C-alpha positions in Angstrom: 122.0 -7.4 -5.0 124.8 -9.1 -3.5 126.9 -6.2 -3.8 124.4 -3.7 -2.4 123.9 -5.9 0.7 127.8 -6.1 1.2 127.8 -2.5 0.9 125.2 -2.0 3.5 126.9 -4.2 5.8 130.2 -2.6 5.3 128.7 0.9 5.9 126.9 -0.5 9.2 130.0 -1.5 10.6 132.0 1.2 9.8 129.0 3.6 11.5 129.1 1.3 14.6 133.1 1.5 14.7 133.0 5.2 14.7 130.0 5.6 17.2 132.1 3.1 19.4 135.1 5.2 19.0 133.4 8.5 19.6 132.1 7.5 23.1 133.9 9.3 25.8 135.5 7.3 28.7 136.9 8.5 31.8 138.3 7.2 35.0 138.2 8.1 38.6 140.0 6.6 41.8 136.5 6.4 44.0 138.4 6.0 47.2 140.4 9.1 46.7 137.2 11.1 45.8 135.5 9.6 48.9 138.8 10.6 51.1 138.2 14.2 49.7 134.9 14.4 51.3 134.7 16.1 54.8 131.6 13.6 55.5 134.4 11.0 55.5 136.4 12.7 58.2 133.3 13.2 60.2 132.2 9.4 59.7 135.5 8.2 60.9 135.5 10.2 63.8 132.1 8.8 65.0 133.4 5.4 64.1 136.3 5.6 66.2 134.4 7.2 69.2 132.0 4.2 69.0 135.0 1.7 69.0 136.4 3.3 72.0 133.5 3.1 73.8 133.7 -0.7 73.3 137.1 -0.9 73.9 136.4 0.8 77.4 133.8 -1.9 78.1 136.4 -4.8 77.2 138.8 -3.1 79.3 136.3 -2.8 82.3 135.7 -6.6 81.8 139.1 -7.6 81.9 139.7 -5.3 84.9 136.8 -7.4 86.5 138.4 -10.7 85.2 141.8 -9.8 86.5 140.4 -8.9 90.1 138.8 -12.1 90.6 141.5 -13.9 89.3 143.9 -12.6 91.7 141.4 -13.0 94.4 141.0 -16.6 93.4 144.9 -17.3 93.3 145.5 -15.4 96.7 142.6 -17.5 98.6 142.7 -20.8 96.6 144.4 -22.7 99.3 141.7 -21.5 101.8 138.7 -22.8 99.4 136.9 -26.0 99.7 136.8 -28.1 96.5 132.9 -26.9 95.9 134.2 -23.3 96.2 137.0 -23.7 94.2 135.2 -25.3 91.5 132.4 -22.5 91.5 135.2 -19.9 91.4 136.7 -21.5 88.2 133.6 -21.8 86.7 132.8 -18.2 87.2 136.4 -17.1 85.9 135.8 -19.4 82.9 132.2 -18.0 82.1 133.5 -14.4 82.4 136.4 -15.2 80.3 134.0 -16.4 77.7 131.7 -13.5 78.1 134.9 -11.2 77.1 135.7 -13.4 74.1 131.9 -13.2 73.1 131.7 -9.6 73.7 134.8 -8.6 71.8 133.8 -10.6 68.7 130.3 -9.0 68.8 132.0 -5.5 69.1 134.1 -5.9 66.0 130.8 -7.0 64.3 128.9 -3.8 65.6 131.8 -1.6 64.8 131.9 -2.9 61.2 128.4 -2.6 60.8 128.2 1.1 62.3 131.2 1.8 60.0 129.0 0.6 56.8 126.0 2.3 57.9 127.9 5.8 58.2 129.7 5.0 54.8 126.8 4.3 52.9 125.4 8.1 52.5 128.9 9.1 51.7 129.1 6.5 48.8 125.8 7.4 47.7 126.6 11.2 47.3 129.9 10.5 45.7 127.8 8.3 43.2 125.5 11.1 42.5 128.3 13.5 42.1 129.9 11.1 39.5 126.7 10.6 37.7 126.3 14.4 37.3 129.9 14.9 36.1 129.3 12.1 33.4 126.0 13.5 32.1 127.2 17.0 32.3 130.7 16.3 30.4 129.1 13.7 27.9 130.9 10.7 29.1 129.5 7.1 28.4 131.7 5.4 31.0 133.6 6.4 34.1 135.8 3.5 35.4 136.8 3.2 39.0 140.6 2.6 38.7 140.8 2.3 42.7 139.6 -1.0 42.5 142.2 -2.5 40.2 139.5 -4.0 38.1 140.6 -2.3 34.7 143.3 -4.4 33.3 143.7 -2.4 30.1 142.5 0.7 29.2 143.1 3.4 26.5 144.2 6.9 27.8 141.1 8.5 29.5 140.1 11.6 31.3 140.7 11.5 35.3 137.6 13.2 36.3 138.4 13.4 40.1 138.7 17.0 40.4 135.5 17.6 38.4 133.7 15.3 40.8 135.2 17.0 43.8 133.8 20.3 42.4 130.6 18.8 41.9 130.9 17.4 45.6 131.6 20.8 46.9 128.4 22.3 45.5 126.2 19.4 46.9 124.6 19.5 50.4 126.6 17.3 53.0 125.7 13.6 53.2 123.4 13.1 56.1 125.2 10.4 58.5 122.8 8.1 60.4 122.2 9.3 64.0 123.3 12.8 63.2 120.1 14.7 62.4 122.3 17.6 60.6 121.6 18.6 57.2 117.9 17.5 57.1 115.6 19.6 55.2 113.3 21.6 57.4 109.8 20.5 57.7 107.1 22.6 56.0 104.4 24.0 57.9 101.1 22.2 57.4 98.6 24.8 56.8 95.6 24.6 59.2 92.6 22.7 57.6 90.0 25.6 56.5 86.5 25.2 57.8 84.2 24.1 55.0 81.7 26.6 54.0 78.4 26.2 52.2 76.3 23.0 51.8 78.6 21.0 49.4 80.5 17.9 50.2 
């Protein structure tokens, strides 16, 4: 009986080991795949435009500050103490507003960039999922993150994923409206005929 149990255990271990070794593993550099997508350039252009608008606002605020500061320096000697104090407080307040705006602008830019990146990352993930299913891969590792400390040689599926991306519709970026599916016409309700409910 012990021999039979030992034989069954050994057989189960061998079958398990064969199944593990038969699993296909591949890798892809996700950041490289995303850089190949045309939506990435579009998103970067939108983000840069957004950033330039924010920078223009900062520049305008700084110009206002510089003008008021130069005016203060030119007329400081003629100001009464109360006017001096008021002008100094005004300059300090404006300087603080500039600093606060710069901080908020940086946060807004990062938020905008993440918002634009999300549909691109989702599309890339769908392409990777499709390639894995079509090619029988059990695992696809992202080697761009550096989290893989050791791996056996595996297939690089970057170009397979790129090919899959090319066959997919463009990712719809927030606020761009392009690429949305056309709305189906709602048929007009037909008048009820007969006496039924």
